C-alpha positions as CSV (number, residue, x, y, z in Angstrom):
1,M,-1.7,1.1,26.8
2,K,0.6,-0.4,29.0
3,A,3.4,1.0,26.9
4,Y,2.0,4.3,27.2
5,T,1.7,4.7,30.9
6,S,4.8,3.5,31.3
7,G,6.5,6.0,29.1
8,T,7.7,3.6,26.8
9,S,5.2,4.8,24.0
10,K,3.9,8.5,23.0
11,L,0.8,6.8,21.6
12,K,-2.2,5.1,23.3
13,Y,-3.0,3.2,20.0
14,G,-0.5,2.8,17.4
15,F,0.6,0.7,14.2
16,H,1.4,-2.2,16.6
17,N,-1.9,-2.3,18.0
18,V,-4.1,-2.8,14.7
19,T,-6.4,-5.6,14.6
20,G,-8.9,-7.2,12.0
21,A,-12.8,-7.0,12.0
22,N,-12.6,-10.2,14.0
23,G,-9.8,-9.1,16.7
24,A,-7.3,-10.9,15.0
25,K,-3.9,-9.1,15.2
26,E,-2.5,-7.5,12.1
27,S,0.4,-5.4,13.5
28,L,1.4,-2.9,10.6
29,A,4.8,-2.1,12.7
30,V,7.7,-3.5,13.7
31,D,10.7,-3.0,15.9
32,L,13.6,-4.2,14.2
33,L,16.8,-4.5,16.5
34,D,20.2,-4.9,15.9
35,D,20.9,-8.3,17.0
36,D,24.7,-7.7,17.9
37,F,23.7,-4.3,20.3
38,P,20.1,-4.5,20.6
39,L,19.6,-2.0,23.6
40,N,22.2,0.3,22.1
41,S,22.1,0.6,18.2
42,R,24.9,1.6,16.3
43,K,24.0,4.5,14.0
44,E,25.4,2.9,11.1
45,Y,22.8,0.0,11.5
46,L,19.7,2.7,12.3
47,L,20.6,4.6,9.1
48,N,21.1,1.7,7.1
49,L,17.7,0.7,8.4
50,A,16.0,4.0,7.5
51,D,17.5,3.8,4.0
52,A,16.2,0.1,3.4
53,S,12.7,0.8,4.7
54,E,12.5,3.9,2.5
55,K,13.6,1.9,-0.4
56,Q,10.6,-0.4,0.5
57,G,7.8,2.7,0.7
58,L,8.2,2.4,4.8
59,Q,9.4,5.1,6.9
60,T,11.2,4.3,10.3
61,G,11.2,6.8,13.9
62,I,14.9,7.8,13.2
63,R,13.7,11.6,12.4
64,W,11.0,11.7,15.0
65,G,11.4,14.5,17.4
66,L,14.3,16.3,15.5
67,P,14.2,19.4,14.5
68,A,14.6,20.2,10.5
69,T,18.2,20.6,10.5
70,L,18.9,17.8,12.2
71,R,16.7,15.9,9.9
72,K,18.3,16.9,6.8
73,G,21.7,15.7,8.3
74,I,19.9,12.2,8.6
75,D,18.8,12.6,4.7
76,T,22.4,13.8,3.9
77,A,23.8,11.0,5.4
78,I,21.6,8.4,3.7
79,A,21.9,10.1,0.6
80,Q,25.7,9.7,0.8
81,K,25.5,6.6,2.3
82,A,28.1,7.8,4.8
83,W,26.7,5.4,7.5
84,K,29.2,6.2,10.2
85,T,28.5,10.2,10.6
86,E,28.3,11.4,13.7
87,L,24.6,12.6,14.1
88,R,21.6,12.9,16.4
89,I,18.9,10.3,15.9
90,G,15.4,10.7,16.7
91,W,13.8,8.7,19.7
92,D,12.4,5.7,17.9
93,P,14.7,5.0,15.2
94,T,14.1,0.8,15.0
95,H,10.6,1.6,14.7
96,I,9.3,0.9,11.3
97,E,5.7,1.7,9.6
98,P,3.8,2.3,6.4
99,T,3.6,5.5,4.5
100,G,0.3,7.1,3.0
101,I,-1.9,5.9,5.6
102,T,-2.8,6.9,9.2
103,V,-3.1,5.1,12.8
104,A,-6.8,6.1,12.5
105,E,-7.4,5.0,8.9
106,A,-5.5,1.6,9.7
107,K,-7.8,1.3,12.9
108,E,-10.9,2.0,10.8
109,G,-9.7,-1.1,8.4
110,K,-7.7,0.5,5.8
111,R,-4.6,-0.9,4.9
112,P,-1.2,0.0,2.7
113,Q,-1.4,-0.6,-1.1
């Protein structure tokens, strides 16, 4: 909630906040920063992160907030392994989360397969 009210998150409850029935922390998301450039990740890093995540059945926020044409540019760069392509990046590219489950489902106890 603190991140939401400060404007650093667009969600009041997200995959980072998931807990088990007993309140144990069971986060289903991570923000994986570039060690060399933690505050300003290079596009090469972000495209590789998205590619590696998607190969594991996960998604990043690299496309979030972008129109379809710009999302397609990211898809093309990843497919062609054109890591140094100049393109626009979504608003939370280092965030990694599961697919096939909603935040509401995770809050209710469902977990990824």
